N, C-alpha and C positions, 0 to 999 in steps of 0.2 A: 482388517480396516479395509474399505473399498476406496477406489481411485474416484476423484471428482473430475480431473481433467489430465490429459497427456499430451504433451508437446514432443512431437517427432521431427527430427532432421529440419528444424525451422531456420530458414535464411530470410533475412529482412535487408533490402537495400534502399537507399536514398540516391535517386538518379543511377550512377554507376558505383557507388560507394557501398560495400558491403559493411553493415553495422553490426549485424548478428549472423553468425554462420553455423549452421548445423546444430542448432541448439536442441537439447533433449532434457525433459524434466517431466516427472509424475507428481501431481499434487493429490495428496490422500486427505480423508477426512481427518480434521484436528491437527493436520501439518501445521507448524510455525516455522517458516522459512525465511530466513534473513538474507536479502540479495545485496551484495556488496561488489565494488568494482570502481574504477576510475571515471571521472567525468568523460562522457563520450564513449565509454565502453560498451553501451547497449543496454544498460539496465532499464531505462524508461522506455525504450523500443520494445523491449520484451513485454513490458505490462501493456503497451498500446496495442501490440498483437494479439495479447490474451483478451483484450478488451474490444477488438475489432476495429480499432481505430487507425491501423495500419493494415495493408495487405501484404503477406509474405510473398517473397519471391519463390520460395519452394518450401516444402515440408507441409505439416498439418497440425492442428490443435483440435483434439477430439474431446468431448464432454460425455460424461458418462450418463447412463439411463437416470440416475438419481437427480442430475442436474436437469430438471425437465424444462426450465426456462432458459437454459444454457447462459448467455451473458446476463439475463434477467436476474440471475441468482448469484451475480458479483457484485458486491458493494466496493466502491472506488473512492479513496481519499486522495485527490491529487496533490501536488505542491501548491501550498497556499502562502503567498508573500504579501499581497495587498488587495485590497477591495475598494471600488468607487465608493467613498463615503457619501455621495449623494444618491447613490441608488436606493430607491424607495422599497425596501424589502426588509422583513423582520426575521429574526432567528427562527421564529416559528414557521414562517413561510418557506424559509431555506430548507429546513428539515423536510417538510411536507413536499417540496419540489422532488425529493429523492424518489417519490412514487412514480412520478412521471417519467424520470431518467430510467427507471427499471420496468417501464411499461406496466405498472401496477396501479395507475392513476385513471381514474374516469372523470368525465365532465361533472363539474359540482364538487362541493366539499361533504362528504358523508361523515355521520357520526362516527363510524368505526375509523375513519382516517384521522379525525380530531383525537380520538382516543389513543390511537398509536403514536401520534406526534407527542401527545402529553406523556405517554409512558416513556418514550426516548428521552425526552427533556428530563423526567424525574430520574431515570436511569444514569445520565450524565451529569445531574446535579446542576444543571444551567436555568433552573426556573426563575432566578432571580432577574435573568435578563432575556427571558424568552420572547419579550414583545418589544425588545429595543432593535432599533435600525441596525443592520448588519455592520455598516460603516463605522459605528461607534465602538466597535468591540477591540479588545486588546488581540495580540497574537494567540495567546492560549484559548480564549474565549472564541475566537474565529475557529480555531481548530477543532474545538469542542462541537460547534455548530455543524461544521463539515463532516465530522465523524457522525454526527446524528443523521445527516442526510444519507451517508453511506449505509447506515444501519437500519434506516425505516423499512426497507423491504426485507428484512430478516434474512440476509443472503447465506449462502452456504460457504462462499469463499469472500474474504475481505482483502482488498489490495490497498496498500499505502505507499505513496511515494514521498520519502523524506519528511514524515510527519512531524519530526522534531525540529524542522527549520523554523526560524523566527519566533520561537516560543521561550519562555524562561525555564530556569532548572525545576521549578515546583511543578509546572505543568508536565514537563517532560516525564518526571518520575510518575506522576498521575496517569498519564497515557499509557506508559508501558504496563504498569499495574492492570489498567482497565483491559489492555489487549490480552494479558495473560488470563484474565476472566472470560473475556470473549472467545478465547481459544478453546474453551470447554464446549462451545456449540457450533463453532465454524473454524475452517482453515483460514491462516493468514499468510499473505505474501508482503514482506515489509522490505522495502529499499531504504538503505541507510549507509552513510559513510562511517558510522561510528561503531566499528566492530567491538570495542570494548564494553559498550553500553548494551548493545543488543544481544551479546553472547549470553548475558544473564537470563534473558527471556525466550530467545528462539531456541528452536530444537535442533536445527541443521542450517547450513549455510550454503548458498549458491554464489560463486564467484563469476562475474560477468565482465568479460573484457574482449568482446567480440565472439569468443567461444564462450560456452557455459561450463563450469565445472561444479559438480555436485558434491558437497562434503557432509556426510552422514553423521554429523556432531555439531554442537554449538562450540566446541574448543577447537581452535584452528591456530596453528603456529607460523611464524614468519617464513619458514622453510616450505611449509605446505601452500602458503599464498604464492611463494616464488614459483613452485612447481606448478600451479594453476595459471601462471602468467597474469597475476592479479596483484598490481603494484600497490599495495596498502601496507603501511608500516604501523606496527602496533606500539603505542607509548603508553607508559603509566607514570601519573603523577600521584605520588602517595597511594591511597587506597582507592583512588578513582580513576579508572581507565579511561583513556581518550585515544583517538586514531587521527592520522593526518595521512593524506596521500602522497606517494612517492612520485618522483618524476615519471612521466608517461608521455607517449608520442601520439596518443589518439586524441581526437577531437571531433565535434559535430560542426 
């Protein structure tokens, strides 16, 4: 299995505060990595560095030869909590805009673009509201739409930042089942606070709390979390696992 990107000794600072320090990670084809850690621990900063949205203080991010478009081969689903209900754009248009974000959109609307958007809409089962204004959608419908935008360019790596926030339990289950299916054709990096849920789906776990510790399994114990300086506590309610964050001193 070949590497898609390699992170070496990555350090990121905001002003004088170090948020991420000497992080190392290799993402291979068909990896499914769950990224966990406390608020302010550097999870989103790690994603932003990969996406080129923040510049590292030191270290490097290397893309493989197979990632010909580099960051253009990455699909990104950011945290989505609300959207201007008066913004005049439809679900169809939001998904189509993903081609522009990845540098794969040209002036005008070509037939192949329309067919690609329609294929994504069909794959995600959102045809019934494809031409509805984005501001009228529920949380789950909005997440499906922005997932479609992330997938429109057929990425090699899909990055999701807490995609289960502001959605109902039904959509959460559908989302993770869809991600397992997508993982057959792309690598996935998933940021989440819910270790209990994602451990069912991810293949390995990265604990980020300023430093990054890579755990080569989806099974992780409280003792291992403590050794990784990752203050997350695993709690189980009946047959449904949940997690909460323990007390920590980091903040953005």
